[in-house]
N, C-alpha and C positions, 0 to 999 in steps of 0.2 A: 846331696842326692846320689852320690857315687854308688853306694851299696844297693840302690834301688833302680839303677839305670836299665836293668834287664827285666824289670817287673812290668807286666802288662797292665795298662790302665784299667781294663775291665776287671781283672783279678783283684787289683788293689781297691777299686771303688766298691766291688762286691763285699769285700771285708768291712769297709767303712759303713756301708749300708746295713750289713748284718749287726754291727755294733750299735748303730743308731736305733735299730729295731729292738735290740736287747735293752737299750736305755729308754725304750718307749717313746722315742722321738719320731713318730710315724710321719708327720708332715715333712720333716727334713729328709727322711729316708725316701719318701715319695719323690721329692724334688731331685735328689741325687740320682734316683733310678731313671727319671725322665731325662736328666742331663746325660747320663751314660748312654742311654738308648739313642739319643740324638747324635752324640759325638761318634758313636760306633757306626751309625748310618752314614755320617759324613766321611769317616775313614774308609768305609767299604766302597763308597762311590768314587773316591779319589784314589783307591788302592794304596793308601798310606799306612805306615807303621803305627802301631798303637802302644809301643813301649813308652813309659812315662818320660824317658829322656828325649824322645822324639816329639812327644805331644807338647811338652812345656818349653816351647820356643816362641818368640814374638811372631815370627812368620807363620807358624802353624796355627796359632791362636787367631791371628788376623784372617787367615784363610777360612777358618771355621766360622768366624763372624760373617764374612762375605757369603759363605754358603747358606747360613741361616737367613740372612737378608734376601738372598736370591730366592728363597722359598717363602718370602713375605712374612717372616717372623717379625713380630712387633719388637720395638726396642726394649720393652720391659721383659720380654722373653729372652732376648739376647743377654740382657743384664743378669737375669736369674741364672742362666746356664754358665755364664762367665764367672759369676760370683761363686757358684758351686765348684767349678774347676779351680778357682783361686783358693777356696777353703781346703780342697783336697791337696793342692800344692803346699799349703801351709802345714799340712800333716806330714807330707813327704819330706819337706825341707824346712827345718826350724828357722823362723824369721830371725835375722840377725847373725846367722851362721855364715861362714865363709862362702859356701856355695849358694846361698840364698840370693835371688835377684829381685830386689824391691821394685824394679821398673818393668818387670815381665809383663804385667797387664796394663801398662800405661797406654798402649795403642789400641785397646779394645774397650767396648762400652760396658761399664760396671756401675753406672750411676743408679741411684734409687730415687726416682722422682716421678710424679704424676702430672702430666700436662692436660689430663682429661678431667672435665668437671664431674666429680663424683658426689658432690653434696647437693642437697635440695635447697631451694630458696626458703626463706622463713615462712612465706605464705603457703608453700607446698607442704612443708612439714606440719604447719598448723592444721591444715586440712586432714592430713593423715592421723594426727593425734586426736582431733575432734571425732573423726570416723571411728578410730580405735576405741576411744572411751565410750562412744555411742553404742558400741556392740553390747555393752552391759544392759542397756535398756531394751535393745532389740531382741536379746536372747531370753528375756523374761517371758513367762507364760502369758499368752494372750487369750482371753475368753473366746470360745468358738463363735459366738454370735456377734463379736465386735467387728467394726469396720477394718478391713485390711489396711496396713500402713501405706502411706503414699509412696515411700521408698521401700521396696521389698528387701528383706535381709540378704546380705551377701552369702554366696555358697559357703558351706561349713569350712572347707579347706582354706578358702580365701580369708574367712574370718580369723582362723587360727594364725595364718601367716601375717596378717595385719596386726594382730595382737602381739605376736612375738616381735615384729618390727618396732612397734611403738614401745614395748617394754625394753627392748635393747637400747633404744634412744634414751628412755627415762633412767636406765641403769648406767648412765654415763657412757653411752656408746659401746656397750658390751658386745664383743664379737659373738657370732652365732655359735662357734665351737665352745666358748665358755658357758653360754646359756645352756647348751645341750648337755654339758658335763657337770652342771651344778647338781649337787646332792642335797637331799633333804636336810642332812646334818650341817650343811653350810649356812642354813637359815636359823637365826635366833631372834625372835621378835620381828622387828622390821629391818634387821641388819643382816646382810649377806657377807660372809668372809670366804674367799676362795683364792686359789692360785691360778694365774693366767696360764692357759694351756701352752701358749707359744714361748713365754719367757720364764715361767715359774715364779714370777713376782706375785707376792701376796697383795690382794686387793680387799679392802673393807669399805662397803658402801651401804647407805641407808636407802630403802625403797621410798621414793617420794610419796607423800599422802595421796596425791592425785592418781598414782598408778597402782595403789594397793588393791582397789576393786578389780582392775584388769588382771593383776597378778593372781589374785585368789580365784578368779573365774577360769583361768587357763592353766593353773598349776596342776601337777599330777595328782589324780584322785585314787590311783591304784596303790593300795596299802602294801602290795608285794614289792613294789619298785623302790629302789634307793634314789632314783633320779627326781629332781625337783620339778622338771617338766617332762611330759610324755613324748620325748623326741627320740631317745635311744631305746633299743630293744631290751626289755627286762631280762630275757633269757641269755643274752650275750654277756659272758663273763671274761672271755679271753680278750686281752687288750687289742690285739691285732684285728680280730674279727669285729670288735666293737668300733674300732676306727673305720673299718670298711663300711659298717652300717651307718656311721656318722656321715661319710661321704655321700651315701645315697640320700640321707635325710637332707643334706645341704643342697643336693641337686633338686630335690622336690621343693625345698623352701624357695630357691631362686626361681623355679618355674611358677610357683604360686605367687611370688612377688610380681612377676611379669603380668599375671592376671589382675593383681591389685592395681598395678599401674594402668592397665588397659581400662579398668572400670572407673578409677578415681582420678588418675593423672595421665590422660592420653598423651602420648608423645614423650613421656618421661621414662627413663630407664631406672628400675629399682633392682638392687641386688643386696645380698647379705651385708655388704660393706657400706651401703649407702647411709644407714642410720649412724654408723660410727663416724664417717666423714662429715655428715651433717651436724652431729653433735659438736665435733671439734671446730668446724667452721662457724657455726652460730655462736658458740662460746667465745671464740676469738673476736667476732664482730661485736659482741656485748662488752668487750674490753677486758675479758678475763685474761690474766697474764699467761703467756705461753708455757711457763714452768708449771703453773697450776693445771693447765690442760694436759700437759705431758704426764703429770702424776696421776690425774684422774683416769687417763687412758691406760696407764700401766706401761708406758713406753720405756725402753731401756735408756733413751737419751732424748733431749730436746730436738736433736737433728731429725729423728724419726717423725716427731710431731710436725716439724717444719715441712716435711714431705706432704703431709695431709693438707697443709694450708697453702702450698705453692700456687695452685690455680687461682685461689682467692687473692693472694698477694700480687700476682701478675696483673689481675684486673684492677686491683686497688692502685697500683703504680700507674697503669694506663690512665685511669680516671684522674689521678693527681696531675699527670702530664697534661691532660686535656684542660684541666682547670687552670694550670699555670699558663698555658698558651692563651686561653681566653682572657686571663687577667692582664695580659700585656696590652689589650685594648687597641690592637693595630688594624682592626677591620676597616676603620675609616681611612687609614693611611695607604692602603694598598688594595689592589683588586683581589677579590676572593675567588679562587678557582673552584669550579664545580668538579664533581668526581671524574667526568669525562676528560676535562682539560688537564686535571692532575695526572690521569693515566697517560695522556699523550706526552706530557712533560717528562715523566719517568721513562717512557719508552724511547726517548731520543738517545 
């Protein structure tokens, strides 16, 4: 990194961001921009240098992590920013070269894991699927002199969000960005072939028979549009502007999902990622091999899939531990402590 020691981090990262945008990798460019803005705020507050030679030291990276945590940044945010800085470091200094420090990021948090429950229970997903498929009968024309239904139809925007959510689940946990960017030419019969927006991996899947009715009811009816679903703006042809429009659509979708949850699953949080995590978790509980799940989701490796399943695995291990202890049958041999007594014992 000797030839770059006098290069400003902001200058170098701006070049990286520009290249990412040229390559149409807008999500990555957005994350890099957020990382740069955050680090520059940290540097300004501590009045520190921002030359890459000064930024990439164990002490400076640790200080930045402490600064983030001091502002109540979640560990996932810390990991995202640190991994972005690590990726930039790998561009600055070729891994394996004499000047490369493989342990530079050892003392900061770069893990990719979720300890938060992001998947629905089987009964919760069953309810949403039932309600989603029920939209087909509710949206049919009803005679004016007929008795109003006992359950009034959901608001139109909520119906659409629920339909997309159920379709994403039925399409093997398809991410919302991939659903939004599906083109009519990607559909042939009941088969969809597309490339994942995030990884570029090609996915071929069949629309399940149970979902075809919902698919047909909510697909794009505008003959002018190339998009399979009416999520993106027909008039936006510039890739950068189209991605900005997608971000607004994602924001609306998540807001509408919160309305779905309030109406159908009070107290449960729904987001665009919930259907994907739910599909992976329920598939795993059904005994489907993790390699098959990874392929179905289009993940780059099984390790990414394991991240989705980590909360479920922790609960599974806890349950196994409880079963093991009960199986020892020692309740009769010793006094069983209540929760208050146990707390007093550990407080000593």
